[in-house]
C-alpha positions in Angstrom: 63.2 203.7 171.9 61.4 203.3 168.6 61.9 205.7 165.7 60.2 205.8 162.3 60.0 207.5 159.0 56.6 209.1 158.9 55.9 210.7 155.5 59.6 211.4 155.0 60.1 212.9 158.5 61.9 211.5 161.5 59.7 210.7 164.4 59.9 209.0 167.8 57.1 206.5 168.2 55.4 207.3 171.6 52.7 204.7 171.6 50.5 202.4 169.5 50.4 204.4 166.2 51.3 207.7 167.9 54.5 209.6 167.1 56.3 212.8 167.8 58.1 214.9 165.1 61.8 215.1 166.1 62.6 218.4 164.4 59.7 220.1 166.2 60.3 218.4 169.6 64.0 219.3 169.5 63.3 222.9 168.4 65.4 222.3 165.3 68.4 220.7 167.0 67.8 217.6 164.8 66.5 217.9 161.3 63.6 216.0 159.8 65.7 213.6 157.6 65.3 210.0 158.8 68.6 209.0 157.2 70.6 211.9 158.3 70.1 211.2 162.0 72.5 208.3 161.9 75.4 210.6 161.5 74.6 212.0 165.0 73.1 208.9 166.5 74.9 209.0 169.9 73.9 212.7 170.3 70.3 212.0 169.3 70.0 209.0 171.7 71.3 211.1 174.6 68.9 214.0 173.8 65.9 211.6 173.5 66.8 209.9 176.8 66.9 213.2 178.7 64.1 215.2 177.0 60.7 215.6 178.4 58.7 214.5 175.4 55.0 215.3 175.0 52.5 212.8 173.7 52.6 212.1 170.0 49.9 212.4 167.4 48.1 209.5 165.7 49.4 208.2 162.4 48.6 205.4 159.9 51.1 202.6 159.2 50.4 203.2 155.5 52.3 206.6 155.8 55.5 205.0 157.1 58.6 204.8 155.0 61.8 202.8 155.6 63.6 203.8 158.8 66.8 203.8 156.6 65.5 205.1 153.2 68.9 206.1 151.6 71.8 204.1 153.1 75.2 204.4 151.4 75.7 200.6 151.7 73.2 197.7 151.8 74.9 194.4 152.8 72.9 191.3 152.6 73.9 187.9 154.0 73.0 184.5 152.6 72.9 180.9 154.0 72.9 182.2 157.6 70.4 179.6 159.0 71.4 175.9 158.7 68.0 174.7 157.5 68.0 177.4 154.8 71.5 176.4 153.6 70.3 172.8 153.4 67.1 173.6 151.4 69.3 175.7 149.1 71.6 172.8 148.5 74.7 174.3 150.1 76.9 173.4 153.1 76.7 176.0 155.9 79.4 178.6 155.8 82.2 178.3 158.3 84.3 181.5 158.3 82.1 184.1 156.5 78.7 183.7 154.9 78.1 184.8 151.3 77.5 188.6 151.2 75.9 190.5 148.3 74.4 194.0 147.8 70.9 195.2 147.2 70.4 198.6 145.6 68.8 201.6 147.4 66.2 202.3 144.6 64.4 199.0 145.7 63.8 200.3 149.2 60.2 200.9 150.4 58.3 201.3 153.6 56.5 198.5 155.5 53.2 198.7 153.6 53.5 198.6 149.8 52.3 197.3 146.5 55.0 195.4 144.5 54.8 194.8 140.8 55.9 191.3 139.8 58.5 191.1 137.0 57.0 189.7 133.9 57.8 186.0 133.5 59.7 185.8 136.7 59.9 183.6 139.7 59.5 186.0 142.7 60.3 184.6 146.1 60.1 185.8 149.7 62.8 186.0 152.4 62.0 187.5 155.8 65.0 188.9 157.7 66.1 190.7 160.7 67.8 193.9 159.6 70.4 195.9 161.6 71.1 199.6 160.9 74.6 200.9 161.8 74.7 203.9 164.2 78.5 204.5 164.5 81.3 204.1 162.0 82.5 200.5 162.5 86.0 199.5 161.3 87.8 196.4 162.7 85.5 196.2 165.8 85.5 193.3 168.2 82.5 191.0 168.3 82.0 191.8 172.0 81.7 195.5 171.2 79.6 195.2 168.1 76.2 196.1 169.6 77.6 199.5 170.5 77.8 200.3 166.8 74.3 199.3 166.0 71.6 202.0 166.0 68.8 199.6 166.0 66.9 196.7 164.4 64.1 196.5 162.0 62.2 194.0 159.9 62.9 193.4 156.2 62.0 191.4 153.2 64.8 190.4 150.8 62.3 189.8 147.9 64.1 187.9 145.1 63.5 187.3 141.5 65.1 183.9 141.1 65.4 183.8 137.3 67.3 187.1 137.1 69.3 186.1 140.2 70.5 182.7 139.0 70.5 182.7 135.2 73.6 183.2 133.0 77.2 182.3 133.4 77.4 183.8 136.8 74.7 184.7 139.4 73.2 188.2 139.4 72.3 188.4 143.1 72.2 192.2 143.4 70.1 192.7 140.3 67.7 189.8 141.1 67.0 191.3 144.5 66.7 194.9 143.5 63.6 195.3 141.4 61.4 198.3 142.5 59.8 197.5 145.9 62.0 194.5 146.6 63.5 195.9 149.8 60.7 196.8 152.2 61.8 197.7 155.7 60.0 198.8 158.9 57.8 199.6 160.5 60.1 201.0 163.1 63.8 201.1 164.1 64.0 199.6 167.6 67.0 200.2 169.8 68.5 197.0 171.2 68.0 198.0 174.8 64.2 198.1 174.2 64.1 194.4 173.4 64.1 191.6 176.0 66.8 189.8 174.1 68.1 191.3 170.9 69.9 188.0 170.1 66.7 185.9 170.3 63.8 187.2 168.3 61.1 185.3 166.5 60.6 186.1 162.9 58.4 184.7 160.1 56.0 185.4 157.3 52.8 184.2 155.7 51.2 184.3 152.3 47.4 184.9 152.2 47.3 183.8 155.9 49.4 180.6 155.3 52.6 180.5 157.4 55.6 179.9 155.2 58.6 180.9 157.4 59.1 180.9 161.1 62.4 180.8 163.2 64.3 182.6 165.9 67.4 184.7 165.5 69.2 182.6 168.0 69.4 180.1 165.2 71.6 182.4 163.1 75.0 180.7 162.2 76.6 184.2 162.5 74.9 186.4 165.0 74.4 190.1 164.4 77.5 191.0 166.4 79.5 188.4 164.6 78.4 189.7 161.2 79.2 193.4 162.2 82.6 192.4 163.5 83.6 190.2 160.5 82.3 192.6 157.9 84.0 195.6 159.6 87.3 193.8 159.3 86.9 193.9 155.5 85.3 197.3 155.0 84.2 200.2 157.2 80.5 200.1 158.0 79.1 203.7 157.9 76.3 205.3 159.9 73.0 204.5 158.4 74.3 201.4 156.5 71.8 198.5 156.4 72.7 194.9 157.1 70.2 192.1 156.1 71.2 189.2 158.4 69.8 186.2 156.4 66.6 184.3 156.0 65.4 181.1 157.6 64.1 178.0 155.8 60.8 178.1 154.0 61.5 180.1 150.9 59.7 179.2 147.6 62.9 178.1 145.9 63.5 175.4 148.4 60.0 173.8 148.2 58.9 170.8 146.3 57.2 171.8 144.1 58.7 175.3 144.0 56.3 178.1 144.8 56.4 181.7 143.6 54.4 184.8 144.5 51.5 185.5 142.2 49.1 188.3 141.3 47.0 189.3 144.4 49.2 187.5 147.0 49.5 189.3 150.3 52.8 188.7 152.1 52.8 189.6 155.8 56.2 189.5 157.6 57.1 190.2 161.2 60.0 190.3 163.7 59.1 190.0 167.4 59.2 193.3 169.2 59.6 195.3 166.0 56.4 194.9 164.0 55.2 193.7 160.6 55.4 194.4 156.9 52.6 193.9 154.4 53.3 193.6 150.7 50.6 193.1 148.1 51.8 191.8 144.7 50.4 192.8 141.3 51.1 191.3 137.9 
């Protein structure tokens, strides 16, 4: 199943750019809020599996918002691909990767325009994103997929000067400028994918490929992350987990490279879809 946030309303994606309004199709059983459905995710999944759903209506990708527009917690993971840890100058983590937060005001949908911070060094980081569907606290890794509503594509856009300057890094602030957390286009349930542990992801700038990898290369898999994080704090329905970026970011290049006015960043995750961000000075 694929769900989406279409102009602020929860929809089930029924085909290529066709979708069905959930509140209307369920005769009001489920509301229109794309974030609120995660509190009733199991009930919603059961209804959608049994319901005889009519064909959807056409829509434009430009009208899509984030499938999780207002999570209570956004957890983002660093150094979770070996090659990215190496290009960043760090050893790969062995027990738990570095974890930081992004702020919800930076969330946008899959197609957006992003204003570049003045005087900054703005970088790209394509990531697979997991959205929690059931409260997860101290869950076993073998059971972790049961707590995940679905997967989506994300960009952890990062302003490196703000992130790294000063006596201590400001990871959360440097990664939370307006528009710095695009997600989408859809939330895809794991059973819809051929192998939810092995998905290709990547991104390009103005048509030039800058990142490409597979999620089987994650040091800590999605279930491992959910399990280990849930042993520290409860993960709540609708929470968002950015699982890490592969090698190829601007910070790790020689010479370093940053996004500039007019750049178009296209990111994708296999089986989920793509994001498109246009940057403006």
